[in-house]
Every structure is written in C-alpha cells, then in structure tokens.
ZAMI-499786 format. One line per 10 residues: their letters; for each residue x, y, z of N, C-alpha, C. Coordinates in steps of 0.05 Angstrom, whole numbers, plus 5000, padded with zeros to 4 digits. Layout:
# residues N
A = X Y Z X Y Z X Y Z  ...
# end
This chain:
# residues 95
XXXXXXXXXX = 3411 3311 1137 3408 3328 1131 3421 3340 1103  3445 3336 1128 3472 3347 1110 3481 3335 1091  3468 3304 1079 3480 3291 1052 3453 3301 1037  3431 3313 1045 3418 3324 1022 3419 3351 1018  3432 3368 1040 3451 3395 1035 3475 3390 1007  3488 3372 1014 3512 3372 0991 3512 3362 0972  3486 3348 0968 3470 3339 0941 3460 3357 0930  3461 3390 0947 3441 3404 0925 3414 3402 0929  3399 3385 0956 3374 3385 0954 3365 3400 0978  3382 3418 0987 3374 3430 1009 3385 3447 1014
XXXXXXXXXX = 3371 3479 1020 3389 3504 1017 3412 3509 1044  3421 3523 1040 3433 3528 1069 3410 3538 1084  3394 3561 1077 3381 3563 1095 3355 3545 1114  3352 3525 1090 3332 3513 1093 3353 3486 1118  3365 3484 1111 3384 3467 1133 3384 3478 1153  3395 3509 1157 3397 3519 1182 3375 3521 1201  3341 3521 1184 3319 3521 1199 3313 3499 1199  3319 3469 1195 3305 3451 1202 3327 3442 1223  3348 3446 1224 3381 3434 1246 3369 3450 1273  3355 3475 1271 3360 3500 1292 3340 3486 1311
XXXXXXXXXX = 3315 3469 1311 3303 3461 1329 3297 3431 1326  3292 3423 1350 3289 3389 1355 3261 3385 1346  3248 3359 1342 3225 3349 1327 3200 3352 1356  3184 3364 1371 3171 3359 1390 3150 3325 1392  3141 3326 1415 3120 3304 1410 3099 3310 1390  3088 3330 1388 3072 3333 1360 3078 3317 1333  3102 3327 1335 3118 3321 1304 3119 3289 1293  3131 3281 1325 3115 3247 1321 3089 3230 1327  3070 3254 1340 3047 3237 1333 3033 3249 1306  3041 3268 1296 3028 3272 1270 3048 3255 1246
XXXXXXXXXX = 3063 3247 1255 3083 3224 1237 3082 3190 1241  3055 3186 1253 3050 3157 1271 3081 3155 1286  3081 3164 1293 3105 3153 1316 3103 3155 1344  3107 3141 1356 3104 3138 1378 3125 3131 1397  3128 3145 1421 3162 3147 1427 3148 3129 1459  3132 3126 1470 3123 3116 1485 3113 3090 1487  3112 3072 1506 3102 3039 1510 3075 3046 1498  3067 3025 1477 3039 3031 1458 3011 3025 1476  3020 3010 1496 3002 2993 1515 2996 3009 1541  3006 3025 1545 3012 3041 1562 2983 3054 1563
XXXXXXXXXX = 2970 3062 1590 2949 3071 1595 2947 3104 1590  2933 3118 1584 2912 3113 1567 2928 3112 1534  2919 3090 1515 2932 3083 1501 2907 3094 1469  2920 3109 1467 2912 3125 1433 2928 3120 1407  2910 3109 1388 2919 3103 1362 2940 3124 1349  2961 3110 1336 2981 3137 1324 2972 3144 1304  2948 3130 1286 2931 3147 1270 2909 3163 1278  2897 3155 1305 2878 3187 1315 2899 3203 1319  2917 3207 1332 2933 3219 1345 2938 3236 1316  2959 3213 1301 2959 3241 1275 2933 3254 1256
XXXXXXXXXX = 2921 3247 1261 2887 3265 1256 2890 3282 1268  2889 3276 1298 2877 3302 1313 2898 3330 1308  2927 3324 1304 2939 3342 1299 2942 3360 1275  2934 3337 1248 2929 3340 1223 2905 3362 1219  2889 3357 1234 2860 3379 1243 2868 3399 1265  2888 3390 1279 2892 3427 1282 2906 3436 1275  2915 3434 1255 2942 3442 1242 2921 3466 1216  2897 3447 1216 2879 3450 1179 2860 3473 1201  2858 3482 1228 2835 3500 1233 2814 3478 1243  2810 3457 1241 2789 3450 1243 2776 3440 1275
XXXXXXXXXX = 2805 3444 1293 2803 3432 1323 2816 3459 1335  2805 3459 1356 2817 3477 1372 2846 3462 1386  2866 3481 1404 2880 3466 1422 2869 3452 1440  2854 3459 1456 2848 3452 1476 2831 3427 1470  2816 3427 1453 2801 3400 1445 2824 3376 1432  2843 3386 1422 2863 3364 1415 2878 3356 1435  2894 3374 1457 2899 3361 1476 2880 3349 1488  2849 3366 1500 2829 3329 1508 2828 3300 1503  2834 3306 1462 2834 3290 1454 2848 3261 1455  2883 3272 1461 2906 3256 1464 2902 3251 1492
XXXXXXXXXX = 2893 3255 1507 2887 3254 1530 2918 3254 1549  2924 3275 1548 2946 3289 1566 2978 3273 1554  2981 3263 1527 3001 3259 1513 3014 3286 1499  3000 3303 1500 3014 3337 1495 3011 3354 1503  3018 3379 1510 3009 3396 1519 3002 3424 1502  2997 3439 1502 2985 3462 1486 3007 3473 1467  3033 3475 1487 3055 3491 1481 3073 3472 1459  3060 3457 1466 3079 3428 1443 3070 3430 1419  3041 3442 1407 3030 3436 1380 3041 3453 1365  3040 3444 1336 3059 3451 1321 3038 3476 1309
XXXXXXXXXX = 3053 3497 1290 3043 3512 1279 3024 3510 1264  3001 3529 1269 2979 3529 1249 2981 3530 1221  2971 3522 1192 2972 3520 1173 2958 3558 1165  2972 3571 1151 2953 3601 1137 2929 3595 1120  2913 3596 1138 2885 3610 1119 2888 3625 1095  2884 3614 1073 2880 3625 1045 2857 3651 1052  2866 3677 1036 2838 3698 1042 2818 3683 1030  2808 3680 1002 2799 3666 0989 2769 3641 1006  2796 3635 1022 2770 3606 1040 2751 3628 1060  2766 3644 1063 2760 3654 1085 2737 3672 1074
XXXXX = 2721 3685 1048 2711 3704 1035 2672 3693 1046  2666 3667 1040 2647 3663 1049 2636 3665 1076  2651 3663 1090 2645 3668 1126 2655 3697 1124  2662 3717 1109 2656 3747 1112 2629 3764 1106  2611 3747 1092 2586 3755 1078 2570 3766 1100
# end
C-alpha cells in the first residue's frame, strides 16, 4: 500500500482507512482464499464461500443463513459491511 501511496495511486485518507483495519476471515473467503487446511472437516469450496459472502453483501442472504451455509467458518460479527441499496431499487417493493 505504501508503494501505491508513493506513486499517487492511493490518497492519504484511503491509505489510512485501509491500513487501519486488518482483513477478517470474511475478507479472505470473499477473495477465494483459505487460511485453514482445505480438507479439514467441514470442507467448503472457496468459490462457494466467496459467493455466500457476496450474496450477504448484496442483501440476498441474511447473516444467519451465511453463517449456517459456511458451517462455522465465520461468525456473524466477522461478516463485512453490506452494500448500500439504491432507493430506486426499492421503489418497486414500496408500491
């Protein structure tokens, strides 16, 4: 990140924001990365884990359902922030 900042590709504020928090297990799962042994029980494919986290971010799955699908690999408090839903997307449901 320091190199990105030194080349002017990352602002000082963005650098501070990114440097202030460590990646969580959800961040790694969303990027298809696994920290534990792959064949350790229960094994869940990294692509499935990433899809579940993306579905949570986009409000298609609840926090409880994601933790259930990932079988204890992640706790609710480790889930990433959800994406904001544009008001236009909700207009059809409000009628």
